[in-house]
C-alpha positions in Angstrom: 45.9 31.1 3.5 47.5 28.1 5.0 50.9 26.7 4.0 49.2 23.7 2.4 47.0 26.1 0.3 50.1 28.1 -0.6 51.8 25.0 -1.8 48.8 23.8 -3.8 48.5 27.3 -5.4 52.2 27.3 -6.3 52.0 23.8 -7.7 48.9 24.8 -9.8 50.7 27.9 -11.0 53.6 25.7 -12.2 51.3 23.3 -13.9 49.6 26.2 -15.7 52.9 27.6 -16.8 54.0 24.2 -18.2 50.7 23.7 -20.0 50.9 27.1 -21.6 54.4 26.4 -22.8 53.2 23.1 -24.4 50.4 25.0 -26.0 52.6 27.7 -27.4 55.1 25.1 -28.8 52.2 23.0 -30.2 50.7 26.1 -31.9 54.0 26.9 -33.6 54.3 23.3 -34.9 50.7 23.2 -36.1 50.8 26.5 -38.0 54.1 25.6 -39.6 52.6 22.2 -40.7 49.5 23.7 -42.3 51.2 26.6 -44.0 54.4 24.9 -45.3 54.3 24.1 -49.0 55.6 20.6 -48.4 53.1 19.5 -45.7 50.4 22.2 -45.8 46.6 22.1 -46.2 45.5 23.4 -49.6 42.8 25.5 -48.1 45.2 27.4 -45.8 47.9 27.6 -48.4 45.5 29.4 -50.7 44.1 31.5 -47.8 47.6 32.6 -46.9 47.6 35.2 -49.7 44.6 36.9 -48.1 46.2 37.4 -44.7 48.0 40.6 -43.7 50.8 38.7 -41.9 53.0 35.6 -42.5 51.9 32.7 -40.3 55.2 31.0 -40.7 57.2 33.8 -39.1 54.6 35.8 -37.1 52.9 33.0 -35.0 55.2 32.3 -32.2 52.7 31.6 -29.4 49.0 30.7 -29.0 48.0 34.4 -28.5 49.3 35.1 -32.0 46.4 33.2 -33.4 44.3 36.3 -32.8 46.0 37.7 -35.9 43.8 35.4 -37.9 40.2 36.4 -38.8 37.5 34.3 -37.1 37.0 31.0 -38.7 33.8 30.9 -40.8 31.7 27.7 -40.7 30.6 28.5 -44.3 34.1 27.5 -45.3 33.2 23.9 -44.4 30.0 23.8 -46.5 30.4 22.1 -49.9 33.5 20.9 -51.7 35.9 20.0 -52.8 36.5 18.5 -49.4 40.0 17.3 -50.3 41.2 20.9 -50.0 41.2 20.3 -46.2 43.6 17.3 -46.4 47.2 18.4 -45.7 49.6 17.4 -48.5 51.7 15.3 -46.1 48.6 13.1 -45.4 47.1 13.0 -48.9 47.8 9.3 -49.3 46.1 8.2 -46.0 42.6 6.7 -45.9 40.3 9.6 -45.1 36.9 9.9 -43.5 34.5 12.7 -43.9 32.2 13.6 -41.0 29.2 15.9 -41.2 27.7 18.3 -38.7 24.5 20.3 -39.0 22.7 20.0 -42.3 19.1 20.0 -41.1 18.6 22.6 -43.8 21.0 23.4 -46.6 24.5 22.0 -47.1 26.0 20.4 -44.0 29.4 21.3 -42.7 32.0 18.6 -43.5 35.3 17.8 -41.7 37.9 15.4 -43.1 39.5 13.1 -40.5 42.2 10.4 -40.6 43.1 9.5 -37.1 41.9 12.5 -35.0 38.8 10.8 -33.7 40.8 7.8 -32.6 43.4 9.9 -30.8 40.7 12.0 -29.1 38.8 9.0 -27.8 41.9 7.2 -26.7 42.8 10.2 -24.6 39.3 10.2 -23.2 39.6 6.5 -22.5 42.4 7.3 -20.0 40.0 9.3 -17.9 37.4 6.5 -17.5 37.5 4.6 -14.2 38.0 0.9 -15.0 35.8 -0.1 -12.1 32.7 1.1 -14.0 34.1 0.9 -17.5 35.8 -2.4 -17.3 38.4 -3.3 -20.0 37.1 -5.9 -22.4 33.4 -4.9 -21.8 31.0 -4.6 -24.6 29.2 -1.3 -25.3 25.9 0.1 -26.7 26.0 3.2 -28.8 22.6 4.9 -28.3 23.1 8.0 -30.4 23.2 9.4 -33.9 24.4 7.2 -36.8 25.1 8.0 -40.4 27.9 10.5 -41.4 28.7 11.5 -37.9 32.0 11.3 -36.0 30.3 10.2 -32.8 29.2 6.8 -34.0 32.6 5.7 -35.2 34.3 7.4 -32.3 32.3 5.5 -29.7 32.9 2.3 -31.5 36.7 3.0 -31.6 36.6 3.8 -27.9 35.0 0.5 -27.2 37.5 -1.4 -29.4 40.4 0.5 -27.8 39.3 -0.8 -24.4 39.0 -4.3 -25.8 35.2 -4.6 -26.3 32.7 -5.0 -29.1 30.3 -2.1 -29.8 26.6 -2.6 -30.7 25.0 0.2 -32.6 21.5 1.2 -33.9 19.9 3.4 -36.5 19.1 7.0 -35.6 18.8 9.9 -38.0 18.9 13.1 -35.9 18.0 15.2 -38.9 14.7 13.4 -39.3 14.0 14.1 -35.6 14.6 17.8 -36.0 12.3 17.9 -39.1 9.5 16.1 -37.1 9.9 18.7 -34.3 9.8 21.7 -36.7 6.7 20.3 -38.5 5.0 19.7 -35.2 4.5 16.0 -36.0 4.8 15.0 -32.4 3.0 11.7 -32.9 5.6 10.7 -35.5 8.3 12.0 -33.2 7.2 9.8 -30.4 6.9 6.8 -32.7 10.5 7.4 -34.0 11.8 7.8 -30.5 10.1 4.5 -29.5 11.6 2.8 -32.6 15.0 3.9 -31.4 14.5 2.8 -27.8 13.1 -0.5 -28.9 16.3 -1.2 -30.8 18.3 -0.4 -27.7 16.3 -2.7 -25.5 16.4 -5.5 -28.0 20.2 -5.3 -27.9 20.4 -5.0 -24.1 18.2 -8.0 -23.5 19.8 -10.3 -26.2 22.5 -11.7 -23.9 25.4 -9.7 -25.3 26.9 -8.9 -21.8 26.9 -5.1 -22.4 28.3 -3.1 -19.4 29.0 0.3 -20.9 27.1 2.7 -23.2 27.0 6.1 -24.8 23.6 7.9 -24.8 22.4 11.5 -25.2 20.6 12.7 -22.1 17.2 12.6 -23.8 17.7 9.1 -25.0 19.1 7.9 -21.7 16.0 9.3 -20.0 13.7 7.6 -22.5 15.6 4.3 -22.2 15.4 4.3 -18.4 11.7 5.0 -18.4 11.0 2.3 -21.0 12.9 -0.2 -18.9 11.0 0.8 -15.9 7.7 0.2 -17.8 9.0 -3.3 -18.3 9.7 -3.8 -14.7 13.5 -3.5 -14.9 16.2 -0.8 -14.8 19.5 0.2 -16.3 21.5 -1.3 -13.3 19.5 -4.6 -13.7 20.5 -4.8 -17.4 24.1 -4.9 -16.3 25.1 -1.4 -17.3 27.8 0.0 -15.0 29.4 2.9 -17.0 27.6 5.6 -19.0 29.3 8.2 -21.1 26.9 10.9 -22.2 26.8 14.2 -23.9 24.4 16.8 -25.2 22.8 20.2 -24.6 20.4 18.9 -22.0 23.2 18.2 -19.5 22.4 20.6 -16.7 22.9 20.3 -13.0 19.2 19.8 -12.5 19.0 17.0 -15.1 22.2 15.4 -13.8 20.7 15.3 -10.3 17.5 13.8 -11.7 19.4 11.2 -13.7 21.6 10.1 -10.8 18.8 10.0 -8.2 15.9 8.8 -10.4 17.2 7.0 -13.5 20.3 5.3 -12.2 19.3 4.6 -8.6 21.7 6.9 -6.8 25.4 7.8 -6.9 27.9 5.1 -8.1 28.7 3.8 -4.7 25.0 3.0 -4.2 23.8 2.1 -7.7 26.9 0.6 -9.1 26.4 2.9 -12.2 28.9 5.7 -13.0 27.9 8.5 -15.5 30.3 11.0 -16.9 29.2 14.0 -19.0 31.2 15.3 -22.0 31.1 18.3 -24.3 32.2 17.9 -27.8 31.6 18.2 -31.5 33.0 17.3 -34.9 35.3 20.3 -35.0 36.8 20.0 -31.5 36.8 16.5 -30.3 35.9 15.8 -26.7 36.1 17.9 -23.6 36.1 16.0 -20.4 34.1 17.0 -17.3 35.5 17.8 -13.9 34.1 15.1 -11.5 30.4 15.8 -10.9 29.3 15.5 -7.2 26.2 16.1 -5.2 28.4 18.1 -2.8 29.2 20.6 -5.6 25.5 20.8 -6.6 26.1 18.6 -9.6 27.9 21.5 -11.4 29.3 20.4 -14.7 32.6 22.0 -15.9 34.2 21.0 -19.2 37.9 21.2 -20.1 39.1 20.8 -23.7 41.9 18.4 -24.6 44.8 20.9 -24.7 46.9 21.3 -26.7 44.9 19.6 -29.4 42.0 21.9 -28.8 41.3 25.0 -26.8 38.0 26.5 -25.6 37.8 30.0 -24.3 34.8 32.0 -22.9 34.9 35.3 -24.6 33.1 38.6 -24.5 29.9 38.7 -26.6 31.0 41.8 -28.4 34.8 41.2 -28.5 35.8 37.6 -29.3 39.4 38.3 -28.6 38.7 39.3 -25.0 38.2 36.7 -22.3 35.5 37.3 -19.7 36.4 37.0 -16.0 36.2 33.8 -14.1 32.5 33.0 -13.3 31.3 35.4 -15.9 29.2 34.6 -18.9 30.4 34.7 -22.5 30.4 32.9 -25.8 32.5 29.7 -26.3 35.3 30.1 -28.8 37.0 27.0 -30.1 40.5 26.6 -31.6 41.5 23.2 -33.0 45.2 22.4 -33.5 46.0 19.0 -35.0 48.0 17.9 -38.0 44.8 17.0 -39.7 42.7 20.1 -38.9 43.5 23.7 -38.1 40.7 26.0 -36.8 41.9 29.4 -35.4 39.1 30.9 -33.4 35.6 29.5 -34.2 32.6 31.0 -32.4 30.5 28.1 -31.2 26.7 28.2 -31.0 27.1 27.9 -27.2 27.6 30.2 -24.3 28.6 29.4 -20.7 30.6 30.6 -17.7 34.4 30.7 -17.6 35.9 28.2 -15.1 39.4 28.3 -13.5 42.1 25.7 -14.0 42.6 22.9 -11.5 45.3 20.2 -11.1 44.0 17.6 -13.5 43.3 20.3 -16.2 45.6 23.3 -15.6 43.8 25.5 -18.1 40.5 27.3 -18.4 37.2 25.4 -18.5 33.6 26.2 -19.2 30.4 25.4 -17.2 26.7 25.9 -17.8 27.0 25.2 -21.5 23.8 26.1 -23.3 22.7 27.5 -26.8 24.0 31.0 -27.4 21.2 33.4 -26.6 21.6 35.1 -30.0 20.6 31.8 -31.6 18.7 30.0 -28.9 15.2 30.9 -30.2 16.1 29.4 -33.6 18.0 26.3 -32.3 16.2 23.0 -32.4 18.0 20.6 -30.0 16.4 17.3 -31.3 17.9 14.1 -29.8 20.7 16.0 -28.0 
């Protein structure tokens, strides 16, 4: 190992230590907030009596959260939803966002400012060259009671632009797939893409957009059928996210849909991994030299993702090994200690920008994969 490598390794070790200290301190503050009678969340104040430890005195660091049972997503199905609003925030205007719900009661999460904070942090990672301040955006994704629609609009407004949205019901897409109504599915997809093309060709000077991989693919091909392309519409920055984001798809998107890497096409695409419970995990820069590998890093200390053993959710797998994604959310608005996601992937090591663990190769958890319908994502 060279002296330069040793210095870099030592610097990274220091960054990791500092990040861990911030996470431990943030964990103590968050637990105190949600379990104190003055500020706490009614759900957790009631749940406290069922625990075999006192969170206020026995959670001193992040690892102490293992004392909690795994978070059950059934707790989020049905009401009253206000039991999730901390007492200290009860007078604030509150949103409710849904996730799931293709069958049965959807999971609900109350939000006040978390989605704004998450996307303002994400905004800081976007290169202004391709996501210019003041630019208008197109939101080509799910609408309705979903966090993503309002979050992208806030991201656009935070950067000084105006966001154009369209109608898209992902639950209807999943129903069409499950019923095998592929002709109807194609018609609905075309209806969605027609809305997007109408907006893009209406002279609104749109330079940035969000799109799921499947919709981005459909939009690019529809534009090609019309003799044009995404770069020709004026798009320079694309923020995308969804289960289809694989190295193979990313290579295809960059080389075929976007016309080459940013320095050639003038279009920059950044993948993200997120959901209503966590927020938004950013990607390590994706390059052809690295085989278009996609590694995601959660926005610590507000959220933590870990890749854990399939049989022991309190045990991390080794770097490069495969496990299930476990999420912990730590904000004043929402506390989730250890939720097993419906995803699996490989554990990735820290690096200077994100000096904590990441996850790559994110895909549906093999225990659920056969019953998971991806839909528009």
